[in-house]
N, CA, C, O and the ligand as a Tripos MOL2 file, in Angstrom:
@<TRIPOS>MOLECULE
protein
  277   275    70     0     0
PROTEIN
NO_CHARGES

@<TRIPOS>ATOM
      1 N           0.8330   -1.2340   -0.0180 N.3       1 MET1
      2 CA          0.1170   -0.0370    0.0300 C.3       1 MET1
      3 C           0.9150    1.2340    0.0190 C.2       1 MET1
      4 O           1.9760    1.2420    0.6430 O.2       1 MET1
      5 N           0.5230    2.3020   -0.6180 N.am      2 ASP2
      6 CA          1.3960    3.5030   -0.9340 C.3       2 ASP2
      7 C           1.0380    4.3470    0.3080 C.2       2 ASP2
      8 O          -0.1190    4.5700    0.6650 O.2       2 ASP2
      9 N           2.1660    4.7990    0.9390 N.am      3 ARG3
     10 CA          1.9480    5.6640    2.1580 C.3       3 ARG3
     11 C           3.0580    6.8060    1.9320 C.2       3 ARG3
     12 O           4.0870    6.6760    1.2690 O.2       3 ARG3
     13 N           2.6690    7.8530    2.5640 N.am      4 ARG4
     14 CA          3.4440    9.0970    2.4830 C.3       4 ARG4
     15 C           4.4300    9.2230    3.6950 C.2       4 ARG4
     16 O           4.1030    8.8850    4.8320 O.2       4 ARG4
     17 N           5.8400    9.8080    3.3250 N.am      5 ILE5
     18 CA          6.7230    9.9920    4.4100 C.3       5 ILE5
     19 C           6.2860   11.2350    5.0970 C.2       5 ILE5
     20 O           6.0420   12.2680    4.4730 O.2       5 ILE5
     21 N           6.1700   11.1070    6.6530 N.am      6 VAL6
     22 CA          6.0690   12.2580    7.3800 C.3       6 VAL6
     23 C           7.1500   12.6030    8.2210 C.2       6 VAL6
     24 O           7.0610   13.5970    8.9410 O.2       6 VAL6
     25 N           8.2400   11.8380    8.2110 N.am      7 GLY7
     26 CA          9.4250   12.2110    9.0690 C.3       7 GLY7
     27 C          10.2790   11.1770    8.9420 C.2       7 GLY7
     28 O          10.0760   10.1700    8.2630 O.2       7 GLY7
     29 N          11.4130   11.4590    9.7120 N.am      8 PHE8
     30 CA         12.7040   10.4550    9.6660 C.3       8 PHE8
     31 C          13.1380   10.3510   11.0240 C.2       8 PHE8
     32 O          13.0420   11.3330   11.7600 O.2       8 PHE8
     33 N          13.6070    9.2600   11.4400 N.am      9 HIS9
     34 CA         14.5870    9.1230   12.6450 C.3       9 HIS9
     35 C          15.7680    8.1380   12.3300 C.2       9 HIS9
     36 O          15.8640    7.5350   11.2610 O.2       9 HIS9
     37 N          16.6400    8.0380   13.3480 N.am     10 GLN10
     38 CA         17.6400    6.9570   13.1060 C.3      10 GLN10
     39 C          17.5300    6.0060   14.2430 C.2      10 GLN10
     40 O          17.2900    6.2950   15.4150 O.2      10 GLN10
     41 N          17.7470    4.7850   13.7130 N.am     11 ASP11
     42 CA         17.6910    3.7910   14.8270 C.3      11 ASP11
     43 C          18.9970    3.5610   15.5630 C.2      11 ASP11
     44 O          20.0270    4.1660   15.2650 O.2      11 ASP11
     45 N          18.9130    2.6170   16.5850 N.am     12 GLY12
     46 CA         20.0630    2.4760   17.2370 C.3      12 GLY12
     47 C          21.4630    2.1990   16.7790 C.2      12 GLY12
     48 O          22.4930    2.3280   17.4390 O.2      12 GLY12
     49 N          21.3320    1.7970   15.5410 N.am     13 GLU13
     50 CA         22.5210    1.4840   14.7070 C.3      13 GLU13
     51 C          23.0640    2.5250   13.6890 C.2      13 GLU13
     52 O          24.0320    2.3720   12.9450 O.2      13 GLU13
     53 N          22.1560    3.7500   13.8090 N.am     14 GLY14
     54 CA         22.4570    4.7940   12.9310 C.3      14 GLY14
     55 C          21.7820    4.7770   11.5990 C.2      14 GLY14
     56 O          21.8930    5.7100   10.8030 O.2      14 GLY14
     57 N          21.0570    3.6620   11.3630 N.am     15 HIS15
     58 CA         20.3040    3.5770   10.0720 C.3      15 HIS15
     59 C          19.0360    4.5080   10.0080 C.2      15 HIS15
     60 O          18.3120    4.6890   10.9870 O.2      15 HIS15
     61 N          18.8420    5.0420    8.8670 N.am     16 TRP16
     62 CA         17.6990    6.0970    8.8020 C.3      16 TRP16
     63 C          16.3350    5.1820    8.6770 C.2      16 TRP16
     64 O          16.2700    4.1140    8.0680 O.2      16 TRP16
     65 N          15.4130    5.7340    9.2830 N.am     17 VAL17
     66 CA         14.0840    5.0510    9.2760 C.3      17 VAL17
     67 C          12.9800    6.1020    8.8250 C.2      17 VAL17
     68 O          12.8750    7.1500    9.4610 O.2      17 VAL17
     69 N          12.3140    5.8900    7.9460 N.am     18 ALA18
     70 CA         11.1210    6.6490    7.3690 C.3      18 ALA18
     71 C           9.9790    6.4320    8.3090 C.2      18 ALA18
     72 O           9.6890    5.3050    8.7100 O.2      18 ALA18
     73 N           9.2840    7.5850    8.6860 N.am     19 GLU19
     74 CA          7.9640    7.3270    9.4640 C.3      19 GLU19
     75 C           6.9120    7.7760    8.4700 C.2      19 GLU19
     76 O           6.9430    8.8620    7.8920 O.2      19 GLU19
     77 N           5.9540    6.8240    8.3160 N.am     20 LEU20
     78 CA          4.8770    6.8010    7.2940 C.3      20 LEU20
     79 C           3.5910    7.4520    7.8540 C.2      20 LEU20
     80 O           3.4120    7.4520    9.0720 O.2      20 LEU20
     81 N           2.7690    7.9590    7.0890 N.am     21 ASP21
     82 CA          1.4680    8.5740    7.6640 C.3      21 ASP21
     83 C           0.6370    7.4880    8.2440 C.2      21 ASP21
     84 O          -0.2660    7.8440    9.0010 O.2      21 ASP21
     85 N           0.7990    6.1930    8.0080 N.am     22 CYS22
     86 CA         -0.0020    5.1760    8.4720 C.3      22 CYS22
     87 C           0.3100    4.8900    9.7390 C.2      22 CYS22
     88 O          -0.5280    4.2110   10.3330 O.2      22 CYS22
     89 N           1.4840    5.2770   10.4640 N.am     23 GLY23
     90 CA          1.9500    4.8780   11.8020 C.3      23 GLY23
     91 C           2.9930    3.8840   11.5090 C.2      23 GLY23
     92 O           3.6240    3.5690   12.5180 O.2      23 GLY23
     93 N           3.3100    3.3770   10.5760 N.am     24 HIS24
     94 CA          4.4730    2.3350   10.3200 C.3      24 HIS24
     95 C           5.7310    3.1490   10.0860 C.2      24 HIS24
     96 O           5.7350    4.3000    9.6500 O.2      24 HIS24
     97 N           6.8520    2.4000   10.4360 N.am     25 ASN25
     98 CA          8.1410    2.9450   10.2480 C.3      25 ASN25
     99 C           8.7440    1.8730    9.2380 C.2      25 ASN25
    100 O           8.4120    0.6880    9.2630 O.2      25 ASN25
    101 N           9.7280    2.4500    8.2830 N.am     26 GLN26
    102 CA         10.3150    1.6680    7.3150 C.3      26 GLN26
    103 C          11.7260    2.1710    7.0700 C.2      26 GLN26
    104 O          11.9680    3.3410    6.7720 O.2      26 GLN26
    105 N          12.7160    1.1470    7.2240 N.am     27 HIS27
    106 CA         14.0330    1.5100    7.0860 C.3      27 HIS27
    107 C          14.3510    2.1060    5.5710 C.2      27 HIS27
    108 O          13.8680    1.6470    4.5360 O.2      27 HIS27
    109 N          15.1810    3.1190    5.6540 N.am     28 VAL28
    110 CA         15.5560    3.6330    4.2580 C.3      28 VAL28
    111 C          17.1630    3.7590    4.2860 C.2      28 VAL28
    112 O          17.7220    4.8430    4.4560 O.2      28 VAL28
    113 N          17.8000    2.6330    4.1160 N.am     29 ARG29
    114 CA         19.2700    2.5180    4.3800 C.3      29 ARG29
    115 C          19.9690    3.0410    3.2220 C.2      29 ARG29
    116 O          19.6170    2.7230    2.0860 O.2      29 ARG29
    117 N          20.9790    3.8580    3.4540 N.am     30 HIS30
    118 CA         22.0580    4.0050    2.4700 C.3      30 HIS30
    119 C          23.1710    3.0940    2.8180 C.2      30 HIS30
    120 O          23.9240    3.2660    3.7770 O.2      30 HIS30
    121 N          23.2230    2.1170    1.9810 N.am     31 ASP31
    122 CA         24.1140    1.0570    2.2470 C.3      31 ASP31
    123 C          24.8980    0.5120    0.8700 C.2      31 ASP31
    124 O          24.8910   -0.6800    0.5630 O.2      31 ASP31
    125 N          25.5220    1.4650    0.1430 N.am     32 PRO32
    126 CA         26.2380    1.1660   -1.3580 C.3      32 PRO32
    127 C          26.9250   -0.0870   -1.2320 C.2      32 PRO32
    128 O          27.4140   -0.3700   -0.1380 O.2      32 PRO32
    129 N          27.0240   -0.8360   -2.1510 N.am     33 PRO33
    130 CA         26.3340   -0.7050   -3.4300 C.3      33 PRO33
    131 C          25.0170   -1.2970   -3.7180 C.2      33 PRO33
    132 O          24.3940   -1.2430   -4.7780 O.2      33 PRO33
    133 N          24.5950   -2.0310   -2.3040 N.am     34 TRP34
    134 CA         23.2490   -2.6640   -2.5400 C.3      34 TRP34
    135 C          22.0260   -1.7760   -2.3700 C.2      34 TRP34
    136 O          20.9690   -2.0030   -2.9580 O.2      34 TRP34
    137 N          22.2200   -0.7330   -1.5240 N.am     35 MET35
    138 CA         20.9520    0.1640   -1.3930 C.3      35 MET35
    139 C          21.8150    1.4980   -1.4070 C.2      35 MET35
    140 O          22.6730    1.8630   -0.6030 O.2      35 MET35
    141 N          21.3170    2.1470   -2.6100 N.am     36 SER36
    142 CA         21.9770    3.5840   -2.7830 C.3      36 SER36
    143 C          20.9090    4.6050   -2.5620 C.2      36 SER36
    144 O          20.1100    4.8320   -3.4700 O.2      36 SER36
    145 N          20.8420    5.1990   -1.4900 N.am     37 ARG37
    146 CA         19.9970    6.2930   -1.1460 C.3      37 ARG37
    147 C          20.7820    7.4430   -0.5070 C.2      37 ARG37
    148 O          20.6350    7.7660    0.6720 O.2      37 ARG37
    149 N          21.6630    8.0670   -1.3940 N.am     38 PRO38
    150 CA         22.5020    9.2170   -0.7860 C.3      38 PRO38
    151 C          21.6630   10.3230   -0.3710 C.2      38 PRO38
    152 O          22.2160   11.1050    0.4020 O.2      38 PRO38
    153 N          20.3950   10.5980   -0.7120 N.am     39 TRP39
    154 CA         19.7070   11.5960   -0.2430 C.3      39 TRP39
    155 C          19.3750   11.4400    1.3190 C.2      39 TRP39
    156 O          19.0770   12.3950    2.0360 O.2      39 TRP39
    157 N          19.4540   10.2920    1.6920 N.am     40 VAL40
    158 CA         19.1780   10.0790    3.1490 C.3      40 VAL40
    159 C          19.9810   10.6470    4.1660 C.2      40 VAL40
    160 O          19.5240   10.9830    5.2580 O.2      40 VAL40
    161 N          21.2380   10.7680    3.8140 N.am     41 VAL41
    162 CA         22.2290   11.1150    4.8090 C.3      41 VAL41
    163 C          22.3510   12.5990    4.9260 C.2      41 VAL41
    164 O          23.1060   13.0840    5.7690 O.2      41 VAL41
    165 N          21.6510   13.3340    4.1310 N.am     42 THR42
    166 CA         21.6400   14.7820    4.4090 C.3      42 THR42
    167 C          20.3720   15.3330    4.8600 C.2      42 THR42
    168 O          19.3180   14.7620    4.5810 O.2      42 THR42
    169 N          20.4080   16.5040    5.5990 N.am     43 PRO43
    170 CA         19.0570   17.0340    5.9350 C.3      43 PRO43
    171 C          18.2630   17.4130    4.8780 C.2      43 PRO43
    172 O          17.0750   17.0960    4.8110 O.2      43 PRO43
    173 N          18.9710   18.2300    3.8440 N.am     44 GLU44
    174 CA         18.2910   18.6230    2.7320 C.3      44 GLU44
    175 C          17.5680   17.4800    1.9910 C.2      44 GLU44
    176 O          16.4290   17.6270    1.5460 O.2      44 GLU44
    177 N          18.2500   16.3700    1.8790 N.am     45 GLY45
    178 CA         17.8110   15.2490    1.0790 C.3      45 GLY45
    179 C          16.5640   14.6230    1.7560 C.2      45 GLY45
    180 O          15.5700   14.2510    1.1320 O.2      45 GLY45
    181 N          16.7040   14.5560    2.9300 N.am     46 ARG46
    182 CA         15.4640   13.9080    3.6920 C.3      46 ARG46
    183 C          14.3300   14.9860    3.6170 C.2      46 ARG46
    184 O          13.1730   14.6140    3.4190 O.2      46 ARG46
    185 N          14.6280   16.2960    3.7690 N.am     47 ALA47
    186 CA         13.3940   17.2440    3.6980 C.3      47 ALA47
    187 C          12.8010   17.1370    2.3200 C.2      47 ALA47
    188 O          11.5790   17.2300    2.2130 O.2      47 ALA47
    189 N          13.5410   16.9520    1.2670 N.am     48 GLY48
    190 CA         12.9670   16.7540   -0.0430 C.3      48 GLY48
    191 C          12.2490   15.6270   -0.2560 C.2      48 GLY48
    192 O          11.5210   15.5450   -1.2450 O.2      48 GLY48
    193 N          12.3620   14.6110    0.6470 N.am     49 ARG49
    194 CA         11.5210   13.3730    0.4240 C.3      49 ARG49
    195 C          10.3360   13.4570    1.4300 C.2      49 ARG49
    196 O           9.5720   12.4920    1.4410 O.2      49 ARG49
    197 N          10.0950   14.4750    2.2600 N.am     50 LEU50
    198 CA          8.9770   14.5090    2.9620 C.3      50 LEU50
    199 C           7.7320   14.5990    1.9800 C.2      50 LEU50
    200 O           7.7630   15.3600    1.0130 O.2      50 LEU50
    201 N           6.6400   13.8010    2.2570 N.am     51 GLY51
    202 CA          5.5240   13.6370    1.2850 C.3      51 GLY51
    203 C           5.6970   12.7240    0.2480 C.2      51 GLY51
    204 O           4.7250   12.3840   -0.4260 O.2      51 GLY51
    205 N           6.8920   12.2500    0.0170 N.am     52 ALA52
    206 CA          7.1580   11.2950   -0.9950 C.3      52 ALA52
    207 C           6.2950    9.8680   -0.5820 C.2      52 ALA52
    208 O           5.7880    9.6700    0.5220 O.2      52 ALA52
    209 N           6.2600    9.0090   -1.6480 N.am     53 VAL53
    210 CA          5.4120    7.8320   -1.3290 C.3      53 VAL53
    211 C           6.2930    6.6970   -1.2430 C.2      53 VAL53
    212 O           7.1880    6.5370   -2.0720 O.2      53 VAL53
    213 N           6.0900    5.8800   -0.2690 N.am     54 LEU54
    214 CA          6.7960    4.5640   -0.1540 C.3      54 LEU54
    215 C           5.7180    3.4040   -0.2020 C.2      54 LEU54
    216 O           4.5540    3.6580    0.1070 O.2      54 LEU54
    217 N           6.0790    2.2090   -0.5650 N.am     55 GLU55
    218 CA          5.0670    1.1210   -0.4980 C.3      55 GLU55
    219 C           5.3010    0.6030    0.8940 C.2      55 GLU55
    220 O           6.4390    0.3160    1.2650 O.2      55 GLU55
    221 N           4.1170    0.4590    1.7720 N.am     56 CYS56
    222 CA          4.2140   -0.0530    3.0400 C.3      56 CYS56
    223 C           3.6760   -1.5270    3.1040 C.2      56 CYS56
    224 O           2.4830   -1.8210    3.0230 O.2      56 CYS56
    225 N           4.6940   -2.3990    3.2570 N.am     57 LYS57
    226 CA          4.2080   -3.8730    3.2410 C.3      57 LYS57
    227 C           3.6830   -4.2490    4.5970 C.2      57 LYS57
    228 O           2.9760   -5.2470    4.7330 O.2      57 LYS57
    229 N           4.0190   -3.4590    5.6200 N.am     58 LYS58
    230 CA          3.3090   -3.7190    6.9730 C.3      58 LYS58
    231 C           1.7180   -3.5520    6.7530 C.2      58 LYS58
    232 O           0.9350   -4.3870    7.2070 O.2      58 LYS58
    233 N           1.3230   -2.5070    6.0820 N.am     59 CYS59
    234 CA          0.0200   -2.1380    5.8850 C.3      59 CYS59
    235 C          -0.7320   -3.3880    5.1500 C.2      59 CYS59
    236 O          -1.8030   -3.8360    5.5580 O.2      59 CYS59
    237 N          -0.0770   -3.8590    4.0870 N.am     60 ASP60
    238 CA         -0.4430   -4.9670    3.2840 C.3      60 ASP60
    239 C          -0.7480   -6.2040    4.1400 C.2      60 ASP60
    240 O          -1.6740   -6.9740    3.8880 O.2      60 ASP60
    241 N           0.1920   -6.3520    5.2830 N.am     61 GLN61
    242 CA          0.1220   -7.3950    6.1040 C.3      61 GLN61
    243 C          -0.8170   -7.2630    7.2780 C.2      61 GLN61
    244 O          -0.9920   -8.1720    8.0900 O.2      61 GLN61
    245 N          -1.4340   -6.0420    7.3300 N.am     62 GLY62
    246 CA         -2.2310   -5.6790    8.4590 C.3      62 GLY62
    247 C          -1.5610   -5.5310    9.8840 C.2      62 GLY62
    248 O          -2.1800   -5.7410   10.9260 O.2      62 GLY62
    249 N          -0.2700   -5.1590    9.8270 N.am     63 ALA63
    250 CA          0.5460   -5.1550   10.9350 C.3      63 ALA63
    251 C           0.2100   -3.9340   11.8370 C.2      63 ALA63
    252 O          -0.1280   -2.8820   11.2940 O.2      63 ALA63
    253 N           0.2890   -4.0290   13.2150 N.am     64 PRO64
    254 CA         -0.0780   -2.8290   14.0900 C.3      64 PRO64
    255 C           0.8600   -1.7150   13.8160 C.2      64 PRO64
    256 O           1.9650   -1.9080   13.3100 O.2      64 PRO64
    257 N           0.4360   -0.6110   14.1350 N.am     65 PRO65
    258 CA          1.3370    0.5770   14.0620 C.3      65 PRO65
    259 C           2.6670    0.4050   14.8060 C.2      65 PRO65
    260 O           2.7540   -0.3000   15.8120 O.2      65 PRO65
    261 N           3.6750    1.0580   14.2880 N.am     66 ASP66
    262 CA          4.9750    1.0950   14.9900 C.3      66 ASP66
    263 C           5.0190    2.2370   15.9450 C.2      66 ASP66
    264 O           5.9440    2.2220   16.7580 O.2      66 ASP66
    265 N           4.2150    3.1750   15.9790 N.am     67 ARG67
    266 CA          4.2030    4.1980   16.7900 C.3      67 ARG67
    267 C           2.6970    4.8480   16.7850 C.2      67 ARG67
    268 O           1.9380    4.7770   15.8180 O.2      67 ARG67
    269 N           2.4070    5.4630   17.9680 N.am     68 SER68
    270 CA          1.0150    5.8740   18.2550 C.3      68 SER68
    271 C           0.5780    7.3470   17.7820 C.2      68 SER68
    272 O          -0.5640    7.8060   17.8010 O.2      68 SER68
    273 N           1.6400    7.9170   17.3960 N.am     69 THR69
    274 CA          1.3830    9.4110   16.9800 C.3      69 THR69
    275 C           1.1490    9.3370   15.3820 C.2      69 THR69
    276 O           0.9190   10.3640   14.7440 O.2      69 THR69
    277 ZN          1.9300    1.1620    6.9230 Zn       70 ZN70
@<TRIPOS>BOND
     1     1     2 1
     2     2     3 1
     3     3     4 2
     4     3     5 am
     5     5     6 1
     6     6     7 1
     7     7     8 2
     8     7     9 am
     9     9    10 1
    10    10    11 1
    11    11    12 2
    12    11    13 am
    13    13    14 1
    14    14    15 1
    15    15    16 2
    16    15    17 am
    17    17    18 1
    18    18    19 1
    19    19    20 2
    20    19    21 am
    21    21    22 1
    22    22    23 1
    23    23    24 2
    24    23    25 am
    25    25    26 1
    26    26    27 1
    27    27    28 2
    28    27    29 am
    29    29    30 1
    30    30    31 1
    31    31    32 2
    32    31    33 am
    33    33    34 1
    34    34    35 1
    35    35    36 2
    36    35    37 am
    37    37    38 1
    38    38    39 1
    39    39    40 2
    40    39    41 am
    41    41    42 1
    42    42    43 1
    43    43    44 2
    44    43    45 am
    45    45    46 1
    46    46    47 1
    47    47    48 2
    48    47    49 am
    49    49    50 1
    50    50    51 1
    51    51    52 2
    52    51    53 am
    53    53    54 1
    54    54    55 1
    55    55    56 2
    56    55    57 am
    57    57    58 1
    58    58    59 1
    59    59    60 2
    60    59    61 am
    61    61    62 1
    62    62    63 1
    63    63    64 2
    64    63    65 am
    65    65    66 1
    66    66    67 1
    67    67    68 2
    68    67    69 am
    69    69    70 1
    70    70    71 1
    71    71    72 2
    72    71    73 am
    73    73    74 1
    74    74    75 1
    75    75    76 2
    76    75    77 am
    77    77    78 1
    78    78    79 1
    79    79    80 2
    80    79    81 am
    81    81    82 1
    82    82    83 1
    83    83    84 2
    84    83    85 am
    85    85    86 1
    86    86    87 1
    87    87    88 2
    88    87    89 am
    89    89    90 1
    90    90    91 1
    91    91    92 2
    92    91    93 am
    93    93    94 1
    94    94    95 1
    95    95    96 2
    96    95    97 am
    97    97    98 1
    98    98    99 1
    99    99   100 2
   100    99   101 am
   101   101   102 1
   102   102   103 1
   103   103   104 2
   104   103   105 am
   105   105   106 1
   106   106   107 1
   107   107   108 2
   108   107   109 am
   109   109   110 1
   110   110   111 1
   111   111   112 2
   112   111   113 am
   113   113   114 1
   114   114   115 1
   115   115   116 2
   116   115   117 am
   117   117   118 1
   118   118   119 1
   119   119   120 2
   120   119   121 am
   121   121   122 1
   122   122   123 1
   123   123   124 2
   124   123   125 am
   125   125   126 1
   126   126   127 1
   127   127   128 2
   128   127   129 am
   129   129   130 1
   130   130   131 1
   131   131   132 2
   132   131   133 am
   133   133   134 1
   134   134   135 1
   135   135   136 2
   136   135   137 am
   137   137   138 1
   138   138   139 1
   139   139   140 2
   140   139   141 am
   141   141   142 1
   142   142   143 1
   143   143   144 2
   144   143   145 am
   145   145   146 1
   146   146   147 1
   147   147   148 2
   148   147   149 am
   149   149   150 1
   150   150   151 1
   151   151   152 2
   152   151   153 am
   153   153   154 1
   154   154   155 1
   155   155   156 2
   156   155   157 am
   157   157   158 1
   158   158   159 1
   159   159   160 2
   160   159   161 am
   161   161   162 1
   162   162   163 1
   163   163   164 2
   164   163   165 am
   165   165   166 1
   166   166   167 1
   167   167   168 2
   168   167   169 am
   169   169   170 1
   170   170   171 1
   171   171   172 2
   172   171   173 am
   173   173   174 1
   174   174   175 1
   175   175   176 2
   176   175   177 am
   177   177   178 1
   178   178   179 1
   179   179   180 2
   180   179   181 am
   181   181   182 1
   182   182   183 1
   183   183   184 2
   184   183   185 am
   185   185   186 1
   186   186   187 1
   187   187   188 2
   188   187   189 am
   189   189   190 1
   190   190   191 1
   191   191   192 2
   192   191   193 am
   193   193   194 1
   194   194   195 1
   195   195   196 2
   196   195   197 am
   197   197   198 1
   198   198   199 1
   199   199   200 2
   200   199   201 am
   201   201   202 1
   202   202   203 1
   203   203   204 2
   204   203   205 am
   205   205   206 1
   206   206   207 1
   207   207   208 2
   208   207   209 am
   209   209   210 1
   210   210   211 1
   211   211   212 2
   212   211   213 am
   213   213   214 1
   214   214   215 1
   215   215   216 2
   216   215   217 am
   217   217   218 1
   218   218   219 1
   219   219   220 2
   220   219   221 am
   221   221   222 1
   222   222   223 1
   223   223   224 2
   224   223   225 am
   225   225   226 1
   226   226   227 1
   227   227   228 2
   228   227   229 am
   229   229   230 1
   230   230   231 1
   231   231   232 2
   232   231   233 am
   233   233   234 1
   234   234   235 1
   235   235   236 2
   236   235   237 am
   237   237   238 1
   238   238   239 1
   239   239   240 2
   240   239   241 am
   241   241   242 1
   242   242   243 1
   243   243   244 2
   244   243   245 am
   245   245   246 1
   246   246   247 1
   247   247   248 2
   248   247   249 am
   249   249   250 1
   250   250   251 1
   251   251   252 2
   252   251   253 am
   253   253   254 1
   254   254   255 1
   255   255   256 2
   256   255   257 am
   257   257   258 1
   258   258   259 1
   259   259   260 2
   260   259   261 am
   261   261   262 1
   262   262   263 1
   263   263   264 2
   264   263   265 am
   265   265   266 1
   266   266   267 1
   267   267   268 2
   268   267   269 am
   269   269   270 1
   270   270   271 1
   271   271   272 2
   272   271   273 am
   273   273   274 1
   274   274   275 1
   275   275   276 2
@<TRIPOS>SUBSTRUCTURE
     1 MET1         2 RESIDUE 1 A MET
     2 ASP2         6 RESIDUE 1 A ASP
     3 ARG3        10 RESIDUE 1 A ARG
     4 ARG4        14 RESIDUE 1 A ARG
     5 ILE5        18 RESIDUE 1 A ILE
     6 VAL6        22 RESIDUE 1 A VAL
     7 GLY7        26 RESIDUE 1 A GLY
     8 PHE8        30 RESIDUE 1 A PHE
     9 HIS9        34 RESIDUE 1 A HIS
    10 GLN10       38 RESIDUE 1 A GLN
    11 ASP11       42 RESIDUE 1 A ASP
    12 GLY12       46 RESIDUE 1 A GLY
    13 GLU13       50 RESIDUE 1 A GLU
    14 GLY14       54 RESIDUE 1 A GLY
    15 HIS15       58 RESIDUE 1 A HIS
    16 TRP16       62 RESIDUE 1 A TRP
    17 VAL17       66 RESIDUE 1 A VAL
    18 ALA18       70 RESIDUE 1 A ALA
    19 GLU19       74 RESIDUE 1 A GLU
    20 LEU20       78 RESIDUE 1 A LEU
    21 ASP21       82 RESIDUE 1 A ASP
    22 CYS22       86 RESIDUE 1 A CYS
    23 GLY23       90 RESIDUE 1 A GLY
    24 HIS24       94 RESIDUE 1 A HIS
    25 ASN25       98 RESIDUE 1 A ASN
    26 GLN26      102 RESIDUE 1 A GLN
    27 HIS27      106 RESIDUE 1 A HIS
    28 VAL28      110 RESIDUE 1 A VAL
    29 ARG29      114 RESIDUE 1 A ARG
    30 HIS30      118 RESIDUE 1 A HIS
    31 ASP31      122 RESIDUE 1 A ASP
    32 PRO32      126 RESIDUE 1 A PRO
    33 PRO33      130 RESIDUE 1 A PRO
    34 TRP34      134 RESIDUE 1 A TRP
    35 MET35      138 RESIDUE 1 A MET
    36 SER36      142 RESIDUE 1 A SER
    37 ARG37      146 RESIDUE 1 A ARG
    38 PRO38      150 RESIDUE 1 A PRO
    39 TRP39      154 RESIDUE 1 A TRP
    40 VAL40      158 RESIDUE 1 A VAL
    41 VAL41      162 RESIDUE 1 A VAL
    42 THR42      166 RESIDUE 1 A THR
    43 PRO43      170 RESIDUE 1 A PRO
    44 GLU44      174 RESIDUE 1 A GLU
    45 GLY45      178 RESIDUE 1 A GLY
    46 ARG46      182 RESIDUE 1 A ARG
    47 ALA47      186 RESIDUE 1 A ALA
    48 GLY48      190 RESIDUE 1 A GLY
    49 ARG49      194 RESIDUE 1 A ARG
    50 LEU50      198 RESIDUE 1 A LEU
    51 GLY51      202 RESIDUE 1 A GLY
    52 ALA52      206 RESIDUE 1 A ALA
    53 VAL53      210 RESIDUE 1 A VAL
    54 LEU54      214 RESIDUE 1 A LEU
    55 GLU55      218 RESIDUE 1 A GLU
    56 CYS56      222 RESIDUE 1 A CYS
    57 LYS57      226 RESIDUE 1 A LYS
    58 LYS58      230 RESIDUE 1 A LYS
    59 CYS59      234 RESIDUE 1 A CYS
    60 ASP60      238 RESIDUE 1 A ASP
    61 GLN61      242 RESIDUE 1 A GLN
    62 GLY62      246 RESIDUE 1 A GLY
    63 ALA63      250 RESIDUE 1 A ALA
    64 PRO64      254 RESIDUE 1 A PRO
    65 PRO65      258 RESIDUE 1 A PRO
    66 ASP66      262 RESIDUE 1 A ASP
    67 ARG67      266 RESIDUE 1 A ARG
    68 SER68      270 RESIDUE 1 A SER
    69 THR69      274 RESIDUE 1 A THR
    70 ZN70       277 GROUP 0 **** ****
C-alpha cells in the first residue's frame, strides 16, 4: 500500500528510518552498492523526500502501527 513519508529518525545502529503517515516505520538505508540512497544522509535530502510515497508492506500485512502518533 502506498503511504507518504511524514518524518525520519535514526535507529540504534544509525540507520535511517522513514516514518509513514499510516503509523508504520520503514528503514531507508544508504548501504552502497546494495542500497543507494545518498539523499537520506543529508538534512536537505531528507526534507526533499517528505511527502514522497513508499510502499508499506506492513499495511499490506495488516501489522499494528509502529508508533502511536
Ligand atoms: Zn503502513
